[in-house]
C-alpha positions as CSV (number, residue, x, y, z in Angstrom):
1,M,-0.4,-22.9,2.7
2,K,1.0,-19.6,0.6
3,R,0.9,-16.0,2.5
4,T,-0.8,-14.6,-0.2
5,V,-3.9,-16.6,-0.2
6,L,-4.0,-15.9,3.4
7,S,-3.6,-12.2,2.5
8,V,-6.5,-12.7,0.0
9,L,-8.7,-14.3,2.8
10,A,-7.8,-11.8,5.2
11,L,-8.9,-8.7,3.1
12,S,-12.4,-10.5,1.4
13,G,-12.9,-11.3,4.9
14,A,-12.3,-7.6,6.0
15,L,-14.4,-6.6,3.2
16,V,-17.2,-8.9,4.2
17,L,-16.9,-8.4,8.0
18,G,-16.2,-4.1,7.5
19,A,-18.7,-3.6,4.5
20,C,-22.0,-5.2,6.3
21,G,-23.9,-4.9,2.9
22,S,-26.7,-5.3,0.9
23,S,-28.1,-8.0,-1.1
24,T,-29.9,-6.3,-4.4
25,N,-32.5,-9.2,-4.5
26,E,-33.8,-8.0,-0.9
27,T,-34.4,-3.9,-2.3
28,S,-36.3,-4.5,-5.4
29,S,-40.2,-4.5,-4.2
30,G,-42.5,-1.4,-4.6
31,S,-43.6,-1.3,-1.1
32,G,-40.1,-1.3,-0.1
33,S,-38.6,2.1,-2.3
34,A,-41.8,4.1,-1.2
35,A,-40.9,3.5,2.5
36,S,-37.3,4.2,1.5
37,S,-38.4,7.2,-0.3
38,S,-39.8,8.4,3.1
39,A,-37.1,7.8,5.5
40,A,-35.1,9.6,3.4
41,Q,-37.0,12.5,3.3
42,E,-37.0,12.0,7.4
43,T,-33.6,11.3,7.8
44,Q,-31.4,12.6,5.2
45,A,-29.8,16.0,4.8
46,P,-30.9,18.9,4.8
47,T,-33.4,17.8,7.4
48,A,-31.6,15.8,9.4
49,K,-28.9,17.7,11.9
50,V,-26.8,16.6,15.1
51,G,-27.9,14.5,17.5
52,D,-30.6,13.1,15.6
53,T,-31.1,9.4,15.6
54,V,-32.4,6.6,13.3
55,E,-33.2,3.2,13.5
56,L,-30.7,1.1,11.1
57,K,-33.1,-0.9,9.9
58,T,-34.7,2.5,8.0
59,L,-31.2,3.6,7.2
60,A,-30.5,0.3,5.5
61,E,-33.7,0.3,3.9
62,Q,-33.4,4.1,2.3
63,S,-30.0,3.8,1.3
64,A,-30.6,0.3,-0.5
65,A,-33.2,2.3,-2.7
66,A,-30.2,4.4,-3.7
67,V,-28.2,2.2,-4.5
68,Q,-30.3,0.1,-6.6
69,A,-31.1,3.3,-8.5
70,K,-27.4,4.1,-9.4
71,K,-26.6,-0.1,-10.1
72,T,-22.8,1.1,-10.4
73,A,-20.3,2.5,-8.1
74,H,-16.1,2.7,-6.9
75,M,-14.6,1.6,-3.5
76,S,-11.2,2.2,-1.9
77,M,-10.7,0.4,1.4
78,T,-7.6,0.9,3.6
79,T,-7.1,-2.0,6.1
80,G,-4.7,-1.2,8.4
81,S,-1.1,0.3,7.6
82,E,-0.2,-2.6,5.4
83,G,-3.7,-3.6,3.0
84,T,-5.5,-1.5,0.2
85,I,-8.3,-2.1,-2.1
86,E,-9.6,-0.6,-5.1
87,A,-13.4,-2.4,-6.9
88,D,-15.6,-1.9,-9.2
89,L,-18.9,-2.6,-8.2
90,D,-21.8,-3.7,-10.3
91,Y,-25.3,-4.3,-9.0
92,S,-27.3,-4.1,-12.0
93,G,-28.4,-7.7,-12.2
94,S,-29.7,-10.3,-10.3
95,S,-26.6,-10.8,-8.3
96,P,-23.7,-8.4,-7.8
97,K,-20.5,-8.3,-9.6
98,M,-17.0,-7.2,-8.6
99,A,-13.3,-6.7,-9.9
100,M,-10.7,-5.9,-7.0
101,D,-7.7,-5.1,-6.9
102,M,-5.7,-5.3,-3.6
103,S,-2.5,-5.1,-2.1
104,E,-1.2,-6.4,1.3
105,S,2.1,-6.2,3.1
106,G,4.1,-5.7,-1.0
107,E,2.2,-8.7,-2.0
108,S,-0.4,-7.6,-5.1
109,F,-3.6,-10.0,-6.8
110,K,-7.0,-9.2,-7.8
111,V,-9.7,-10.3,-7.4
112,V,-13.1,-10.8,-9.3
113,Y,-16.3,-11.6,-8.5
114,I,-19.4,-12.8,-11.5
115,D,-21.9,-14.9,-11.6
116,K,-22.3,-15.5,-7.9
117,V,-18.5,-17.6,-8.6
118,M,-14.9,-15.9,-7.3
119,Y,-11.6,-15.6,-9.0
120,M,-8.4,-14.9,-7.1
121,G,-5.1,-14.2,-9.5
122,G,-1.8,-12.8,-9.9
123,D,1.8,-14.9,-10.5
124,T,1.7,-16.6,-7.0
125,F,-1.2,-18.4,-8.1
126,K,0.7,-20.1,-10.6
127,E,2.4,-21.9,-7.8
128,M,-0.7,-23.4,-7.1
129,A,-3.1,-23.9,-9.8
130,G,-1.0,-25.8,-12.1
131,G,0.6,-22.8,-13.6
132,K,-2.4,-21.1,-14.4
133,P,-2.7,-17.5,-12.9
134,W,-6.0,-17.7,-11.4
135,I,-7.7,-19.9,-9.2
136,K,-11.7,-20.4,-9.1
137,I,-13.8,-20.7,-6.6
138,D,-17.3,-21.9,-7.0
139,P,-19.7,-22.5,-4.0
140,S,-20.9,-25.8,-5.9
141,A,-17.2,-27.2,-7.2
142,D,-15.5,-30.4,-4.3
143,D,-11.7,-28.5,-4.6
144,A,-10.5,-27.6,-1.3
145,M,-10.9,-23.7,-1.6
146,S,-13.8,-23.6,-3.0
147,K,-14.8,-25.8,0.1
148,M,-13.0,-23.5,2.6
149,M,-14.7,-20.1,0.7
150,G,-17.5,-21.1,-1.1
151,P,-19.8,-20.9,2.0
152,M,-18.4,-17.0,2.9
153,L,-19.4,-15.6,-0.7
154,S,-22.7,-15.2,0.1
155,Q,-21.4,-12.5,2.6
156,M,-19.5,-11.2,0.7
157,E,-22.0,-10.6,-1.9
158,S,-24.0,-9.0,0.0
159,A,-21.3,-6.8,1.7
160,M,-20.6,-5.2,-2.0
161,A,-23.7,-2.6,-1.7
162,N,-24.7,-0.6,1.4
163,P,-23.0,-0.6,4.7
164,T,-25.6,-1.1,6.9
165,E,-27.7,-3.9,5.5
166,Q,-26.4,-6.7,7.8
167,L,-26.6,-3.9,11.0
168,K,-30.2,-3.8,10.9
169,D,-31.0,-7.2,12.2
170,V,-29.5,-6.2,15.5
171,E,-32.4,-5.4,18.2
172,G,-32.4,-1.8,19.2
173,V,-29.1,-0.5,17.1
174,T,-29.7,3.0,16.0
175,G,-27.4,6.1,14.5
176,T,-26.5,9.2,15.7
177,V,-25.5,11.9,13.6
178,T,-22.6,13.6,13.9
179,K,-22.5,15.7,11.5
180,V,-24.5,17.5,8.4
181,E,-22.3,19.4,5.9
182,N,-22.4,19.8,2.3
183,G,-25.4,17.3,1.8
184,V,-23.7,14.6,3.3
185,T,-25.1,13.2,7.0
186,T,-22.8,11.5,9.2
187,Y,-23.7,8.9,11.5
188,E,-21.8,7.1,14.7
189,V,-23.4,3.8,15.4
190,K,-22.5,1.8,18.8
191,L,-23.2,-2.2,19.4
192,S,-22.4,-3.4,22.4
193,K,-20.3,-7.0,22.7
194,E,-23.7,-8.8,23.1
195,Q,-25.3,-7.3,19.5
196,L,-22.4,-7.9,17.6
197,A,-21.8,-11.2,18.9
198,E,-25.8,-11.3,18.0
199,M,-25.1,-9.9,14.6
200,V,-22.5,-12.4,13.6
201,K,-24.8,-15.7,14.9
202,K,-27.7,-14.4,12.7
203,Q,-24.9,-14.6,9.9
204,A,-23.1,-18.0,11.6
205,T,-24.8,-20.3,8.3
206,S,-22.4,-19.1,6.1
207,M,-19.6,-17.9,8.3
208,P,-17.4,-21.4,8.9
209,G,-15.9,-21.3,12.2
210,V,-18.7,-19.0,13.9
211,T,-19.2,-21.0,17.3
212,E,-20.5,-20.8,20.7
213,E,-17.2,-20.5,22.2
214,A,-15.9,-17.8,19.3
215,L,-19.0,-15.8,20.3
216,K,-17.7,-15.4,23.4
217,Q,-14.4,-13.8,22.3
218,M,-16.2,-11.0,20.3
219,P,-14.7,-7.6,21.3
220,D,-16.2,-5.7,24.2
221,G,-17.9,-3.3,21.3
222,V,-17.3,-2.1,17.8
223,S,-18.3,2.0,16.4
224,Y,-19.0,3.0,13.1
225,E,-18.5,5.9,11.4
226,M,-20.9,6.1,8.2
227,S,-21.7,8.7,5.8
228,F,-24.5,9.3,3.1
229,D,-25.5,12.0,0.9
230,A,-28.9,13.1,0.6
231,E,-30.1,10.7,-1.9
232,G,-29.1,8.0,0.9
233,L,-25.5,6.8,-1.3
234,P,-23.3,5.6,1.3
235,Q,-19.8,7.6,0.9
236,T,-17.7,6.5,4.0
237,V,-17.6,3.8,6.4
238,T,-14.6,3.4,9.6
239,T,-14.3,1.1,11.5
240,D,-12.0,-0.7,13.8
241,L,-12.3,-4.5,13.3
242,A,-9.9,-7.0,15.4
243,G,-7.1,-4.1,16.2
244,Q,-7.3,-2.4,12.5
245,K,-9.0,0.3,11.1
246,L,-11.1,-0.2,8.2
247,V,-12.0,2.8,6.1
248,M,-14.0,2.7,3.1
249,K,-15.0,5.0,0.4
250,Y,-17.3,5.3,-2.6
251,S,-17.6,7.6,-5.2
252,K,-18.3,7.5,-9.0
253,W,-22.0,6.3,-8.3
254,G,-23.7,5.7,-11.7
255,E,-20.3,5.4,-13.7
256,P,-19.7,2.5,-16.0
257,V,-17.6,-0.2,-15.1
258,T,-16.7,-3.6,-16.9
259,V,-16.3,-7.0,-14.3
260,E,-15.5,-9.8,-16.9
261,A,-14.7,-13.5,-16.1
262,P,-10.9,-14.3,-16.5
263,P,-10.3,-16.5,-19.6
264,A,-11.0,-20.0,-19.1
265,S,-7.4,-21.2,-20.2
266,E,-5.8,-19.0,-17.5
267,V,-7.8,-20.6,-14.9
268,G,-7.4,-23.5,-12.3
269,T,-8.2,-25.0,-8.9
270,F,-6.2,-24.8,-6.0
271,E,-3.8,-28.0,-5.7
272,M,-3.1,-28.8,-1.9
273,P,0.5,-29.2,-1.7
274,T,2.0,-32.7,-1.3
275,S,4.7,-33.5,2.0
């Protein structure tokens, strides 16, 4: 398989694992919004102070409600020293949409996620899709790339909005306030090896390759630094994952974005190389 495809998968995986996001379908109930509003009053600036702790579940619910109210955002991400992502996000519908420009090791490519289908594009893909500049990954399709990547798309979808949603399912996880400044509250979240394995195991049905042996190879722990504004909107998320520092920055909340699928005439499917 070409290096570019591997790069896309690696950076997409970083987005899935590093963002730990929120599903739009989990934040629409009235009672959840009310609880989120109440939680926001208790945990966000200006009432929060350094040293306070908050359950990740509470923080996730509160932030998810704020994200849904704004509906759109821009996200910038760096992965180590060579990978970067710039993405426009739209979660106003029943399924989020994303248009993403990615670069890694001097190569550039695009990713579009819309209607639960992912498109990966760039000049290199012409060699893999019969001359078409885009390949399509559809969970319901039978081509090799769709079969391999399709099960991960639900996790990628959930990773687009709120950086706490998956963490909230790990029992006993809290965030500790480390800074409150200019209406932005920063939390430190630490997961033990056991908690990290528990989180991954709960997601194993949509992440191929997660075995008991793989869970034993989890790092000894991981720390996240997450900051939210006074409304509960994510601002930054920083963590180390597999030896790479991931830094995500959210901005332009509520500003217009355009996410469109590439023209059908430019889309092919991945063709396995012949020996």
